[in-house]
C-alpha positions in Angstrom: -3.5 11.5 30.4 -0.7 13.9 29.9 2.8 12.6 29.2 5.7 14.9 29.4 7.7 14.4 26.2 10.0 17.4 26.7 12.8 15.5 28.3 13.0 12.6 25.9 15.8 12.2 23.3 15.0 11.9 19.6 15.6 8.1 19.7 13.2 7.9 22.7 10.6 10.0 20.9 10.9 7.8 17.8 10.4 4.8 20.0 7.2 6.3 21.5 5.9 7.0 18.0 6.6 3.5 16.9 4.9 2.0 19.9 1.9 4.3 19.4 1.6 3.4 15.8 1.7 -0.3 16.7 -1.0 0.2 19.3 -3.2 2.2 16.8 -2.9 -0.6 14.3 -3.8 -3.2 16.8 -6.8 -1.3 18.1 -8.0 -0.7 14.5 -7.7 -4.4 13.7 -9.6 -5.3 16.9 -12.4 -2.8 16.0 -12.7 -4.1 12.5 -12.8 -7.7 13.8 -15.5 -6.8 16.4 -17.6 -5.0 13.8 -17.3 -7.9 11.4 -18.3 -10.4 14.1 -21.3 -8.2 15.0 -22.4 -8.0 11.4 -22.1 -11.7 10.9 -24.0 -12.4 14.1 -26.8 -10.1 13.0 -27.0 -11.7 9.5 -27.0 -15.2 11.0 -29.9 -14.3 13.3 -31.9 -13.5 10.2 -31.0 -16.8 8.5 -29.0 -15.1 5.7 -25.4 -14.5 5.0 -23.8 -11.0 4.9 -23.4 -11.4 1.1 -27.1 -12.3 0.7 -28.3 -9.3 2.8 -26.0 -6.8 1.0 -26.4 -8.3 -2.5 -22.6 -8.3 -2.8 -21.3 -9.1 -6.3 -17.8 -9.7 -7.6 -16.0 -7.6 -10.2 -17.6 -9.5 -13.1 -21.1 -8.7 -11.8 -21.8 -12.2 -10.4 -22.7 -12.9 -6.8 -19.7 -13.5 -4.7 -19.0 -17.1 -4.2 -20.7 -18.1 -7.4 -17.4 -19.0 -9.2 -17.5 -22.5 -10.7 -14.7 -24.9 -9.8 -13.0 -26.1 -12.9 -11.7 -29.7 -13.0 -8.0 -30.4 -13.3 -7.0 -31.0 -16.9 -3.3 -31.7 -16.5 -1.4 -33.5 -13.7 2.3 -33.9 -12.9 3.0 -37.6 -12.8 6.0 -37.0 -10.5 3.9 -35.1 -8.0 0.2 -35.8 -8.4 -0.7 -32.9 -6.1 0.5 -30.5 -8.8 -2.3 -30.0 -11.3 -3.5 -27.3 -13.7 -7.0 -26.7 -15.0 -5.7 -25.4 -18.4 -6.8 -21.8 -17.5 -4.5 -19.0 -16.6 -0.7 -19.0 -16.6 0.9 -22.4 -16.9 2.4 -23.6 -13.7 6.2 -23.8 -13.4 6.4 -27.6 -13.4 4.6 -27.8 -16.7 6.4 -24.9 -18.3 9.8 -26.6 -17.5 8.5 -29.9 -19.0 7.5 -28.1 -22.2 10.8 -26.2 -22.4 12.7 -29.5 -22.2 10.8 -31.0 -25.1 7.8 -32.6 -23.3 4.4 -32.7 -24.9 1.3 -31.2 -23.2 -1.0 -34.1 -24.1 1.3 -36.5 -22.2 0.1 -34.8 -19.0 -3.7 -34.9 -19.6 -5.7 -36.2 -16.7 -7.3 -39.5 -17.8 
C-alpha cells in the first residue's frame, strides 16, 4: 500500500505520524494480550498456572504470590476503612494525628 506523502504539509505529516504511532501502540497491546491469553490457556490446559510452569519468583527469591498478608495494627476511628499494618511509611492520616500530639497506642486495633 503506497501512500503519496509528497503533497502533505508539515502539520498533515505530523498528524499522519501521530496516527501511525497510536495504531502501532494499539496493535502491540493487542498482540501482547493475545499472546498472554494463549499462554494462560495452554497453562490452564495442563492444570498449572503460568507462574508454576515457569517457576517465577519475585525480587526476594520467593515464588510470586507467596507474600503473607499482614493484619492491620492501627485503625483511624474517624474512618475505619483507613488502616495501617505498622510496616512501611506511615499513612497521612496517622502522621497528621501524631504531629498534632496524638499517641500511636491510641490507634491500636483491639
